N, CA, C and O atoms as CSV, one atom per row, in Angstrom:
chain,resi,resn,atom,element,x,y,z
A,1,MET,N,N,-5.613,-8.630,-27.537
A,1,MET,CA,C,-4.726,-7.517,-27.730
A,1,MET,C,C,-3.427,-7.795,-26.974
A,1,MET,O,O,-3.446,-8.144,-25.793
A,2,ARG,N,N,-2.302,-7.635,-27.668
A,2,ARG,CA,C,-0.983,-7.810,-27.054
A,2,ARG,C,C,-0.271,-6.472,-27.033
A,2,ARG,O,O,0.199,-5.980,-28.059
A,3,LEU,N,N,-0.202,-5.896,-25.851
A,3,LEU,CA,C,0.452,-4.598,-25.723
A,3,LEU,C,C,1.949,-4.760,-25.512
A,3,LEU,O,O,2.422,-5.771,-24.994
A,4,SER,N,N,2.673,-3.738,-25.926
A,4,SER,CA,C,4.098,-3.624,-25.661
A,4,SER,C,C,4.428,-2.136,-25.679
A,4,SER,O,O,3.527,-1.297,-25.719
A,5,CYS,N,N,5.694,-1.815,-25.650
A,5,CYS,CA,C,6.075,-0.402,-25.751
A,5,CYS,C,C,7.403,-0.274,-26.472
A,5,CYS,O,O,8.203,-1.207,-26.528
A,6,LYS,N,N,7.609,0.918,-27.022
A,6,LYS,CA,C,8.868,1.266,-27.660
A,6,LYS,C,C,9.553,2.311,-26.789
A,6,LYS,O,O,8.963,3.354,-26.509
A,7,PRO,N,N,10.785,2.056,-26.357
A,7,PRO,CA,C,11.517,3.114,-25.660
A,7,PRO,C,C,11.771,4.277,-26.628
A,7,PRO,O,O,12.068,4.063,-27.803
A,8,LEU,N,N,11.653,5.476,-26.132
A,8,LEU,CA,C,11.896,6.667,-26.947
A,8,LEU,C,C,13.107,7.404,-26.391
A,8,LEU,O,O,13.270,7.533,-25.178
A,9,ILE,N,N,13.945,7.880,-27.289
A,9,ILE,CA,C,15.085,8.700,-26.895
A,9,ILE,C,C,14.989,10.018,-27.651
A,9,ILE,O,O,14.306,10.117,-28.670
A,10,SER,N,N,15.663,10.999,-27.151
A,10,SER,CA,C,15.652,12.335,-27.772
A,10,SER,C,C,14.224,12.847,-27.937
A,10,SER,O,O,13.888,13.400,-28.984
A,11,PHE,N,N,13.380,12.670,-26.920
A,11,PHE,CA,C,11.989,13.101,-27.007
A,11,PHE,C,C,11.905,14.622,-26.871
A,11,PHE,O,O,12.375,15.187,-25.883
A,12,ALA,N,N,11.311,15.277,-27.856
A,12,ALA,CA,C,11.073,16.722,-27.807
A,12,ALA,C,C,9.575,17.005,-27.715
A,12,ALA,O,O,9.136,17.809,-26.893
A,13,ASN,N,N,8.799,16.338,-28.565
A,13,ASN,CA,C,7.345,16.451,-28.543
A,13,ASN,C,C,6.773,15.245,-29.280
A,13,ASN,O,O,7.520,14.352,-29.681
A,14,ILE,N,N,5.463,15.212,-29.462
A,14,ILE,CA,C,4.833,14.016,-30.034
A,14,ILE,C,C,5.219,13.765,-31.488
A,14,ILE,O,O,4.969,12.680,-32.014
A,15,ASN,N,N,5.818,14.747,-32.138
A,15,ASN,CA,C,6.255,14.570,-33.519
A,15,ASN,C,C,7.764,14.511,-33.667
A,15,ASN,O,O,8.268,14.259,-34.761
A,16,GLN,N,N,8.488,14.740,-32.586
A,16,GLN,CA,C,9.950,14.752,-32.653
A,16,GLN,C,C,10.526,13.853,-31.566
A,16,GLN,O,O,10.709,14.271,-30.423
A,17,PHE,N,N,10.805,12.612,-31.945
A,17,PHE,CA,C,11.435,11.660,-31.047
A,17,PHE,C,C,12.035,10.544,-31.885
A,17,PHE,O,O,11.753,10.418,-33.077
A,18,VAL,N,N,12.858,9.745,-31.246
A,18,VAL,CA,C,13.476,8.599,-31.905
A,18,VAL,C,C,13.133,7.353,-31.101
A,18,VAL,O,O,13.344,7.315,-29.889
A,19,ALA,N,N,12.607,6.334,-31.772
A,19,ALA,CA,C,12.321,5.060,-31.109
A,19,ALA,C,C,13.606,4.242,-31.043
A,19,ALA,O,O,14.433,4.297,-31.953
A,20,ALA,N,N,13.769,3.482,-29.961
A,20,ALA,CA,C,14.962,2.665,-29.763
A,20,ALA,C,C,14.538,1.278,-29.288
A,20,ALA,O,O,13.352,1.021,-29.084
A,21,THR,N,N,15.505,0.393,-29.115
A,21,THR,CA,C,15.209,-0.941,-28.595
A,21,THR,C,C,15.416,-1.009,-27.090
A,21,THR,O,O,14.938,-1.937,-26.437
A,22,GLU,N,N,16.138,-0.015,-26.527
A,22,GLU,CA,C,16.389,0.018,-25.094
A,22,GLU,C,C,16.717,1.444,-24.660
A,22,GLU,O,O,17.080,2.295,-25.472
A,23,TRP,N,N,16.579,1.678,-23.363
A,23,TRP,CA,C,17.066,2.920,-22.785
A,23,TRP,C,C,18.473,2.644,-22.276
A,23,TRP,O,O,18.746,1.555,-21.770
A,24,VAL,N,N,19.359,3.610,-22.402
A,24,VAL,CA,C,20.699,3.523,-21.834
A,24,VAL,C,C,20.845,4.703,-20.888
A,24,VAL,O,O,20.758,5.859,-21.301
A,25,ILE,N,N,21.071,4.398,-19.599
A,25,ILE,CA,C,21.191,5.451,-18.597
A,25,ILE,C,C,22.468,5.238,-17.799
A,25,ILE,O,O,23.084,4.174,-17.854
A,26,ARG,N,N,22.853,6.271,-17.058
A,26,ARG,CA,C,24.010,6.169,-16.173
A,26,ARG,C,C,23.549,6.116,-14.737
A,26,ARG,O,O,22.667,6.866,-14.321
A,27,LYS,N,N,24.160,5.216,-13.982
A,27,LYS,CA,C,23.846,5.058,-12.572
A,27,LYS,C,C,24.150,6.364,-11.840
A,27,LYS,O,O,25.196,6.977,-12.055
A,28,GLY,N,N,23.224,6.784,-10.973
A,28,GLY,CA,C,23.440,7.970,-10.159
A,28,GLY,C,C,22.993,9.269,-10.800
A,28,GLY,O,O,23.175,10.336,-10.214
A,29,GLU,N,N,22.413,9.206,-11.991
A,29,GLU,CA,C,21.912,10.406,-12.661
A,29,GLU,C,C,20.395,10.338,-12.754
A,29,GLU,O,O,19.840,9.263,-12.985
A,30,PRO,N,N,19.710,11.475,-12.576
A,30,PRO,CA,C,18.257,11.452,-12.757
A,30,PRO,C,C,17.919,11.235,-14.236
A,30,PRO,O,O,18.633,11.713,-15.117
A,31,ASN,N,N,16.850,10.527,-14.493
A,31,ASN,CA,C,16.468,10.215,-15.872
A,31,ASN,C,C,14.964,10.291,-16.041
A,31,ASN,O,O,14.206,9.889,-15.158
A,32,SER,N,N,14.541,10.807,-17.174
A,32,SER,CA,C,13.150,10.737,-17.605
A,32,SER,C,C,13.124,9.787,-18.788
A,32,SER,O,O,13.713,10.062,-19.833
A,33,LEU,N,N,12.433,8.663,-18.613
A,33,LEU,CA,C,12.364,7.643,-19.655
A,33,LEU,C,C,11.012,7.737,-20.340
A,33,LEU,O,O,9.970,7.598,-19.700
A,34,TYR,N,N,11.034,7.974,-21.642
A,34,TYR,CA,C,9.818,8.099,-22.433
A,34,TYR,C,C,9.579,6.798,-23.185
A,34,TYR,O,O,10.526,6.121,-23.587
A,35,PHE,N,N,8.309,6.454,-23.374
A,35,PHE,CA,C,7.976,5.269,-24.141
A,35,PHE,C,C,6.615,5.442,-24.793
A,35,PHE,O,O,5.785,6.237,-24.350
A,36,GLN,N,N,6.407,4.672,-25.861
A,36,GLN,CA,C,5.137,4.703,-26.580
A,36,GLN,C,C,4.494,3.330,-26.489
A,36,GLN,O,O,5.110,2.321,-26.835
A,37,LEU,N,N,3.251,3.297,-26.022
A,37,LEU,CA,C,2.492,2.050,-25.990
A,37,LEU,C,C,2.133,1.656,-27.413
A,37,LEU,O,O,1.736,2.497,-28.219
A,38,VAL,N,N,2.276,0.357,-27.718
A,38,VAL,CA,C,1.940,-0.150,-29.051
A,38,VAL,C,C,1.127,-1.425,-28.919
A,38,VAL,O,O,1.217,-2.130,-27.914
A,39,ASP,N,N,0.333,-1.716,-29.943
A,39,ASP,CA,C,-0.476,-2.931,-30.011
A,39,ASP,C,C,0.188,-3.861,-31.026
A,39,ASP,O,O,0.165,-3.598,-32.228
A,40,LEU,N,N,0.773,-4.937,-30.539
A,40,LEU,CA,C,1.476,-5.869,-31.422
A,40,LEU,C,C,0.535,-6.574,-32.384
A,40,LEU,O,O,0.950,-6.965,-33.475
A,41,ASP,N,N,-0.732,-6.745,-31.998
A,41,ASP,CA,C,-1.705,-7.379,-32.885
A,41,ASP,C,C,-2.110,-6.472,-34.042
A,41,ASP,O,O,-2.736,-6.924,-35.000
A,42,GLN,N,N,-1.759,-5.212,-33.953
A,42,GLN,CA,C,-2.062,-4.248,-35.019
A,42,GLN,C,C,-0.774,-3.803,-35.721
A,42,GLN,O,O,-0.686,-2.680,-36.216
A,43,GLY,N,N,0.200,-4.675,-35.759
A,43,GLY,CA,C,1.448,-4.380,-36.466
A,43,GLY,C,C,2.331,-3.363,-35.758
A,43,GLY,O,O,3.172,-2.725,-36.390
A,44,GLY,N,N,2.148,-3.209,-34.466
A,44,GLY,CA,C,2.979,-2.263,-33.724
A,44,GLY,C,C,2.492,-0.835,-33.778
A,44,GLY,O,O,3.239,0.089,-33.457
A,45,LEU,N,N,1.227,-0.637,-34.186
A,45,LEU,CA,C,0.672,0.720,-34.186
A,45,LEU,C,C,0.548,1.226,-32.758
A,45,LEU,O,O,0.399,0.440,-31.822
A,46,ARG,N,N,0.610,2.526,-32.599
A,46,ARG,CA,C,0.503,3.103,-31.255
A,46,ARG,C,C,-0.840,2.738,-30.640
A,46,ARG,O,O,-1.852,2.598,-31.326
A,47,TYR,N,N,-0.809,2.590,-29.322
A,47,TYR,CA,C,-2.024,2.245,-28.597
A,47,TYR,C,C,-2.354,3.380,-27.636
A,47,TYR,O,O,-1.534,3.763,-26.802
A,48,MET,N,N,-3.552,3.905,-27.764
A,48,MET,CA,C,-4.007,4.972,-26.883
A,48,MET,C,C,-5.185,4.467,-26.068
A,48,MET,O,O,-6.214,4.093,-26.631
A,49,PRO,N,N,-5.045,4.451,-24.733
A,49,PRO,CA,C,-6.180,4.055,-23.905
A,49,PRO,C,C,-7.392,4.935,-24.221
A,49,PRO,O,O,-7.266,6.146,-24.403
A,50,THR,N,N,-8.556,4.308,-24.282
A,50,THR,CA,C,-9.760,5.058,-24.650
A,50,THR,C,C,-10.669,5.338,-23.472
A,50,THR,O,O,-11.458,6.282,-23.507
A,51,ASP,N,N,-10.568,4.530,-22.429
A,51,ASP,CA,C,-11.434,4.713,-21.273
A,51,ASP,C,C,-10.963,5.926,-20.467
A,51,ASP,O,O,-9.783,6.275,-20.498
A,52,ALA,N,N,-11.870,6.554,-19.760
A,52,ALA,CA,C,-11.531,7.734,-18.964
A,52,ALA,C,C,-10.639,7.386,-17.775
A,52,ALA,O,O,-9.887,8.234,-17.295
A,53,SER,N,N,-10.718,6.149,-17.302
A,53,SER,CA,C,-9.892,5.755,-16.158
A,53,SER,C,C,-8.809,4.787,-16.637
A,53,SER,O,O,-9.074,3.611,-16.886
A,54,TYR,N,N,-7.608,5.295,-16.759
A,54,TYR,CA,C,-6.493,4.468,-17.202
A,54,TYR,C,C,-5.220,4.929,-16.496
A,54,TYR,O,O,-5.146,6.045,-15.983
A,55,GLY,N,N,-4.235,4.060,-16.481
A,55,GLY,CA,C,-2.964,4.374,-15.853
A,55,GLY,C,C,-1.906,3.369,-16.265
A,55,GLY,O,O,-2.212,2.282,-16.754
A,56,VAL,N,N,-0.652,3.755,-16.057
A,56,VAL,CA,C,0.468,2.906,-16.419
A,56,VAL,C,C,1.452,2.881,-15.250
A,56,VAL,O,O,1.827,3.924,-14.714
A,57,VAL,N,N,1.860,1.677,-14.868
A,57,VAL,CA,C,2.854,1.500,-13.801
A,57,VAL,C,C,4.032,0.746,-14.394
A,57,VAL,O,O,3.860,-0.262,-15.080
A,58,VAL,N,N,5.241,1.250,-14.119
A,58,VAL,CA,C,6.461,0.646,-14.644
A,58,VAL,C,C,7.280,0.118,-13.472
A,58,VAL,O,O,7.483,0.815,-12.477
A,59,THR,N,N,7.749,-1.124,-13.601
A,59,THR,CA,C,8.549,-1.749,-12.559
A,59,THR,C,C,9.920,-2.108,-13.124
A,59,THR,O,O,10.037,-2.705,-14.194
A,60,PHE,N,N,10.946,-1.728,-12.377
A,60,PHE,CA,C,12.319,-2.074,-12.706
A,60,PHE,C,C,12.745,-3.138,-11.683
A,60,PHE,O,O,13.153,-2.797,-10.573
A,61,PRO,N,N,12.652,-4.425,-12.051
A,61,PRO,CA,C,12.917,-5.485,-11.083
A,61,PRO,C,C,14.404,-5.604,-10.750
A,61,PRO,O,O,15.270,-5.162,-11.505
A,62,ALA,N,N,14.669,-6.214,-9.596
A,62,ALA,CA,C,16.039,-6.481,-9.158
A,62,ALA,C,C,16.091,-7.874,-8.550
A,62,ALA,O,O,15.069,-8.398,-8.107
A,63,LEU,N,N,17.270,-8.471,-8.528
A,63,LEU,CA,C,17.412,-9.786,-7.905
A,63,LEU,C,C,17.068,-9.716,-6.426
A,63,LEU,O,O,16.447,-10.630,-5.882
A,64,ASN,N,N,17.463,-8.654,-5.791
A,64,ASN,CA,C,17.113,-8.392,-4.403
A,64,ASN,C,C,15.827,-7.567,-4.435
A,64,ASN,O,O,15.851,-6.427,-4.900
A,65,THR,N,N,14.726,-8.096,-3.962
A,65,THR,CA,C,13.436,-7.413,-4.087
A,65,THR,C,C,13.439,-6.030,-3.444
A,65,THR,O,O,12.636,-5.176,-3.819
A,66,ALA,N,N,14.327,-5.796,-2.487
A,66,ALA,CA,C,14.426,-4.465,-1.878
A,66,ALA,C,C,14.922,-3.431,-2.899
A,66,ALA,O,O,14.698,-2.232,-2.733
A,67,GLY,N,N,15.596,-3.901,-3.953
A,67,GLY,CA,C,16.102,-3.002,-4.982
A,67,GLY,C,C,15.133,-2.749,-6.124
A,67,GLY,O,O,15.439,-1.979,-7.035
A,68,THR,N,N,13.963,-3.389,-6.087
A,68,THR,CA,C,12.963,-3.183,-7.131
A,68,THR,C,C,12.403,-1.771,-7.051
A,68,THR,O,O,12.092,-1.282,-5.965
A,69,ILE,N,N,12.274,-1.119,-8.199
A,69,ILE,CA,C,11.759,0.249,-8.274
A,69,ILE,C,C,10.434,0.214,-9.024
A,69,ILE,O,O,10.350,-0.343,-10.118
A,70,VAL,N,N,9.402,0.809,-8.434
A,70,VAL,CA,C,8.074,0.877,-9.053
A,70,VAL,C,C,7.708,2.344,-9.189
A,70,VAL,O,O,7.745,3.092,-8.213
A,71,ARG,N,N,7.355,2.755,-10.404
A,71,ARG,CA,C,6.981,4.142,-10.662
A,71,ARG,C,C,5.681,4.196,-11.463
A,71,ARG,O,O,5.448,3.379,-12.353
A,72,THR,N,N,4.850,5.166,-11.130
A,72,THR,CA,C,3.660,5.436,-11.924
A,72,THR,C,C,4.057,6.369,-13.054
A,72,THR,O,O,4.650,7.421,-12.819
A,73,ALA,N,N,3.731,5.987,-14.268
A,73,ALA,CA,C,4.062,6.804,-15.433
A,73,ALA,C,C,3.047,7.931,-15.587
A,73,ALA,O,O,1.911,7.829,-15.123
A,74,VAL,N,N,3.468,8.993,-16.235
A,74,VAL,CA,C,2.586,10.120,-16.544
A,74,VAL,C,C,2.571,10.316,-18.053
A,74,VAL,O,O,3.538,9.996,-18.744
A,75,GLN,N,N,1.470,10.842,-18.547
A,75,GLN,CA,C,1.390,11.126,-19.977
A,75,GLN,C,C,2.391,12.215,-20.320
A,75,GLN,O,O,2.496,13.221,-19.618
A,76,ALA,N,N,3.120,12.009,-21.396
A,76,ALA,CA,C,4.123,12.989,-21.812
A,76,ALA,C,C,3.485,14.192,-22.483
A,76,ALA,O,O,4.056,15.282,-22.481
A,77,SER,N,N,2.304,14.003,-23.057
A,77,SER,CA,C,1.611,15.084,-23.753
A,77,SER,C,C,0.113,14.822,-23.716
A,77,SER,O,O,-0.327,13.678,-23.840
A,78,VAL,N,N,-0.656,15.864,-23.549
A,78,VAL,CA,C,-2.116,15.710,-23.596
A,78,VAL,C,C,-2.596,15.450,-25.018
A,78,VAL,O,O,-3.754,15.081,-25.217
A,79,LEU,N,N,-1.733,15.635,-26.005
A,79,LEU,CA,C,-2.103,15.444,-27.403
A,79,LEU,C,C,-1.980,13.997,-27.886
A,79,LEU,O,O,-2.501,13.654,-28.947
A,80,ASP,N,N,-1.291,13.138,-27.109
A,80,ASP,CA,C,-1.083,11.761,-27.538
A,80,ASP,C,C,-1.038,10.859,-26.308
A,80,ASP,O,O,-0.058,10.871,-25.564
A,81,ARG,N,N,-2.093,10.082,-26.095
A,81,ARG,CA,C,-2.175,9.204,-24.926
A,81,ARG,C,C,-1.346,7.939,-25.069
A,81,ARG,O,O,-1.348,7.107,-24.161
A,82,SER,N,N,-0.637,7.765,-26.182
A,82,SER,CA,C,0.216,6.590,-26.330
A,82,SER,C,C,1.618,6.836,-25.777
A,82,SER,O,O,2.360,5.883,-25.542
A,83,ILE,N,N,1.992,8.094,-25.566
A,83,ILE,CA,C,3.345,8.422,-25.123
A,83,ILE,C,C,3.350,8.761,-23.637
A,83,ILE,O,O,2.589,9.611,-23.172
A,84,TRP,N,N,4.232,8.071,-22.898
A,84,TRP,CA,C,4.298,8.178,-21.442
A,84,TRP,C,C,5.721,8.444,-20.989
A,84,TRP,O,O,6.677,8.252,-21.740
A,85,ARG,N,N,5.844,8.891,-19.745
A,85,ARG,CA,C,7.147,9.178,-19.159
A,85,ARG,C,C,7.187,8.639,-17.736
A,85,ARG,O,O,6.211,8.732,-16.991
A,86,VAL,N,N,8.325,8.079,-17.379
A,86,VAL,CA,C,8.564,7.663,-15.999
A,86,VAL,C,C,9.886,8.301,-15.573
A,86,VAL,O,O,10.864,8.293,-16.321
A,87,ASP,N,N,9.899,8.853,-14.360
A,87,ASP,CA,C,11.074,9.558,-13.862
A,87,ASP,C,C,11.808,8.713,-12.835
A,87,ASP,O,O,11.207,8.141,-11.926
A,88,LEU,N,N,13.121,8.648,-13.004
A,88,LEU,CA,C,13.988,7.997,-12.033
A,88,LEU,C,C,14.838,9.069,-11.366
A,88,LEU,O,O,15.368,9.957,-12.034
A,89,LEU,N,N,14.963,8.983,-10.064
A,89,LEU,CA,C,15.761,9.933,-9.302
A,89,LEU,C,C,17.236,9.539,-9.340
A,89,LEU,O,O,17.575,8.411,-9.696
A,90,SER,N,N,18.100,10.467,-8.976
A,90,SER,CA,C,19.531,10.148,-8.939
A,90,SER,C,C,19.831,9.105,-7.871
A,90,SER,O,O,20.848,8.414,-7.947
A,91,THR,N,N,18.958,8.986,-6.880
A,91,THR,CA,C,19.142,7.983,-5.820
A,91,THR,C,C,18.608,6.608,-6.215
A,91,THR,O,O,18.882,5.627,-5.525
A,92,ASP,N,N,17.859,6.517,-7.300
A,92,ASP,CA,C,17.364,5.236,-7.792
A,92,ASP,C,C,18.504,4.495,-8.491
A,92,ASP,O,O,19.233,5.079,-9.293
A,93,VAL,N,N,18.649,3.229,-8.186
A,93,VAL,CA,C,19.691,2.423,-8.812
A,93,VAL,C,C,19.038,1.199,-9.451
A,93,VAL,O,O,19.048,0.115,-8.867
A,94,PRO,N,N,18.467,1.365,-10.652
A,94,PRO,CA,C,17.834,0.217,-11.302
A,94,PRO,C,C,18.883,-0.757,-11.828
A,94,PRO,O,O,20.046,-0.400,-12.014
A,95,SER,N,N,18.456,-1.972,-12.058
A,95,SER,CA,C,19.329,-2.985,-12.648
A,95,SER,C,C,19.108,-3.032,-14.149
A,95,SER,O,O,18.003,-2.782,-14.630
A,96,SER,N,N,20.151,-3.349,-14.878
A,96,SER,CA,C,19.999,-3.562,-16.316
A,96,SER,C,C,19.121,-4.782,-16.540
A,96,SER,O,O,19.109,-5.707,-15.727
A,97,GLY,N,N,18.388,-4.781,-17.642
A,97,GLY,CA,C,17.580,-5.954,-17.993
A,97,GLY,C,C,16.161,-5.613,-18.352
A,97,GLY,O,O,15.883,-4.584,-18.968
A,98,ASN,N,N,15.261,-6.496,-17.955
A,98,ASN,CA,C,13.857,-6.365,-18.323
A,98,ASN,C,C,13.178,-5.244,-17.551
A,98,ASN,O,O,13.596,-4.872,-16.454
A,99,VAL,N,N,12.121,-4.718,-18.154
A,99,VAL,CA,C,11.277,-3.714,-17.519
A,99,VAL,C,C,9.850,-4.233,-17.621
A,99,VAL,O,O,9.409,-4.654,-18.690
A,100,TRP,N,N,9.133,-4.200,-16.503
A,100,TRP,CA,C,7.745,-4.668,-16.497
A,100,TRP,C,C,6.813,-3.480,-16.565
A,100,TRP,O,O,7.035,-2.463,-15.908
A,101,VAL,N,N,5.757,-3.614,-17.371
A,101,VAL,CA,C,4.782,-2.535,-17.544
A,101,VAL,C,C,3.382,-3.107,-17.328
A,101,VAL,O,O,3.056,-4.191,-17.813
A,102,ALA,N,N,2.565,-2.361,-16.595
A,102,ALA,CA,C,1.164,-2.735,-16.377
A,102,ALA,C,C,0.292,-1.571,-16.816
A,102,ALA,O,O,0.438,-0.458,-16.311
A,103,VAL,N,N,-0.605,-1.819,-17.748
A,103,VAL,CA,C,-1.528,-0.800,-18.252
A,103,VAL,C,C,-2.919,-1.156,-17.740
A,103,VAL,O,O,-3.449,-2.223,-18.049
A,104,SER,N,N,-3.502,-0.257,-16.959
A,104,SER,CA,C,-4.862,-0.503,-16.462
A,104,SER,C,C,-5.817,0.425,-17.198
A,104,SER,O,O,-5.566,1.616,-17.380
A,105,GLU,N,N,-6.919,-0.178,-17.610
A,105,GLU,CA,C,-7.916,0.575,-18.373
A,105,GLU,C,C,-9.281,-0.047,-18.105
A,105,GLU,O,O,-9.496,-1.234,-18.350
A,106,ALA,N,N,-10.192,0.765,-17.601
A,106,ALA,CA,C,-11.560,0.316,-17.316
A,106,ALA,C,C,-11.579,-0.926,-16.437
A,106,ALA,O,O,-12.385,-1.830,-16.652
A,107,GLY,N,N,-10.692,-0.971,-15.446
A,107,GLY,CA,C,-10.665,-2.084,-14.515
A,107,GLY,C,C,-9.940,-3.324,-15.007
A,107,GLY,O,O,-9.866,-4.316,-14.281
A,108,VAL,N,N,-9.402,-3.297,-16.222
A,108,VAL,CA,C,-8.656,-4.427,-16.784
A,108,VAL,C,C,-7.178,-4.055,-16.792
A,108,VAL,O,O,-6.805,-2.972,-17.242
A,109,VAL,N,N,-6.343,-4.958,-16.292
A,109,VAL,CA,C,-4.898,-4.710,-16.268
A,109,VAL,C,C,-4.219,-5.633,-17.270
A,109,VAL,O,O,-4.394,-6.851,-17.223
A,110,ARG,N,N,-3.442,-5.047,-18.175
A,110,ARG,CA,C,-2.657,-5.810,-19.149
A,110,ARG,C,C,-1.188,-5.621,-18.789
A,110,ARG,O,O,-0.709,-4.496,-18.639
A,111,ARG,N,N,-0.489,-6.732,-18.655
A,111,ARG,CA,C,0.918,-6.691,-18.271
A,111,ARG,C,C,1.788,-7.221,-19.399
A,111,ARG,O,O,1.394,-8.125,-20.137
A,112,PHE,N,N,2.978,-6.644,-19.520
A,112,PHE,CA,C,3.958,-7.145,-20.480
A,112,PHE,C,C,5.349,-6.779,-19.992
A,112,PHE,O,O,5.517,-5.925,-19.122
A,113,SER,N,N,6.338,-7.439,-20.566
A,113,SER,CA,C,7.741,-7.173,-20.242
A,113,SER,C,C,8.431,-6.614,-21.469
A,113,SER,O,O,8.236,-7.097,-22.584
A,114,LEU,N,N,9.227,-5.604,-21.253
A,114,LEU,CA,C,10.115,-5.087,-22.286
A,114,LEU,C,C,11.457,-5.771,-22.042
A,114,LEU,O,O,12.217,-5.374,-21.159
A,115,LEU,N,N,11.737,-6.807,-22.836
A,115,LEU,CA,C,12.919,-7.626,-22.616
A,115,LEU,C,C,14.190,-6.841,-22.920
A,115,LEU,O,O,14.311,-6.211,-23.971
A,116,ASP,N,N,15.127,-6.888,-21.988
A,116,ASP,CA,C,16.392,-6.149,-22.104
A,116,ASP,C,C,16.138,-4.683,-22.457
A,116,ASP,O,O,16.825,-4.107,-23.299
A,117,GLY,N,N,15.154,-4.100,-21.807
A,117,GLY,CA,C,14.747,-2.728,-22.117
A,117,GLY,C,C,15.593,-1.651,-21.484
A,117,GLY,O,O,15.484,-0.482,-21.855
A,118,LEU,N,N,16.443,-2.023,-20.527
A,118,LEU,CA,C,17.231,-1.015,-19.819
A,118,LEU,C,C,18.676,-1.472,-19.669
A,118,LEU,O,O,18.957,-2.590,-19.236
A,119,ARG,N,N,19.586,-0.568,-20.042
A,119,ARG,CA,C,21.009,-0.813,-19.810
A,119,ARG,C,C,21.514,0.306,-18.916
A,119,ARG,O,O,21.392,1.483,-19.252
A,120,VAL,N,N,22.083,-0.065,-17.777
A,120,VAL,CA,C,22.581,0.903,-16.809
A,120,VAL,C,C,24.105,0.871,-16.838
A,120,VAL,O,O,24.728,-0.163,-16.598
A,121,GLU,N,N,24.692,2.037,-17.139
A,121,GLU,CA,C,26.147,2.141,-17.190
A,121,GLU,C,C,26.665,2.721,-15.892
A,121,GLU,O,O,26.019,3.578,-15.290
A,122,ASP,N,N,27.835,2.255,-15.453
A,122,ASP,CA,C,28.506,2.869,-14.323
A,122,ASP,C,C,29.121,4.182,-14.777
A,122,ASP,O,O,29.513,4.324,-15.935
A,123,ILE,N,N,29.201,5.124,-13.879
A,123,ILE,CA,C,29.839,6.403,-14.199
A,123,ILE,C,C,31.345,6.205,-14.156
A,123,ILE,O,O,31.887,5.676,-13.186
A,124,ASN,N,N,32.010,6.631,-15.211
A,124,ASN,CA,C,33.472,6.528,-15.280
A,124,ASN,C,C,34.057,7.775,-14.644
A,124,ASN,O,O,33.898,8.880,-15.162
A,125,ASN,N,N,34.732,7.591,-13.521
A,125,ASN,CA,C,35.329,8.716,-12.810
A,125,ASN,C,C,36.773,8.959,-13.221
A,125,ASN,O,O,37.577,9.414,-12.408
A,126,GLY,N,N,37.102,8.672,-14.429
A,126,GLY,CA,C,38.456,8.884,-14.904
A,126,GLY,C,C,39.134,7.580,-15.202
A,126,GLY,O,O,38.526,6.514,-15.102
A,127,GLY,N,N,40.387,7.659,-15.566
A,127,GLY,CA,C,41.140,6.464,-15.891
A,127,GLY,C,C,41.180,6.246,-17.388
A,127,GLY,O,O,40.695,7.068,-18.165
A,128,CYS,N,N,41.754,5.149,-17.774
A,128,CYS,CA,C,41.915,4.866,-19.197
A,128,CYS,C,C,40.715,4.208,-19.785
A,128,CYS,O,O,40.698,3.906,-20.978
C-alpha cells in the first residue's frame, strides 16, 4: 500500500471541499490545513484507517532543524476518517516545500512526503 494525501482548500464538510496540489498560506497567520489520505495503489481512492488505534503526524521540515514544526493531526469529521486537519499557529513559521506525513495504524507506521505541498507567502505590508 502506498499512501499519500491531497491538500484540501475551502473545506466546509466531508461533501464540500476542493482538492488542490498544494496549500498556500501567509507567514504570520494562523492556518488550519485540511487533507485527505489516499491510497495510490487503489487509483487515489480515499484511505480510511480501519484499526481502532491510529494517528497522523505532520512534519514541516526546515533547513535549520530548530525551525522544523511537528503537529499531530486531528480528524476533521467523525463521518470520514480519511479527512484530517493540522493547525498552525500565527507564531509558526514553516518553510515552503515538502511536507512529511506519518500514518500509524495497529502499530505500523507508513511515511510519505507531499512534494512541494506547501507554499508560504510573505505578508505584503504595502508598496507597489
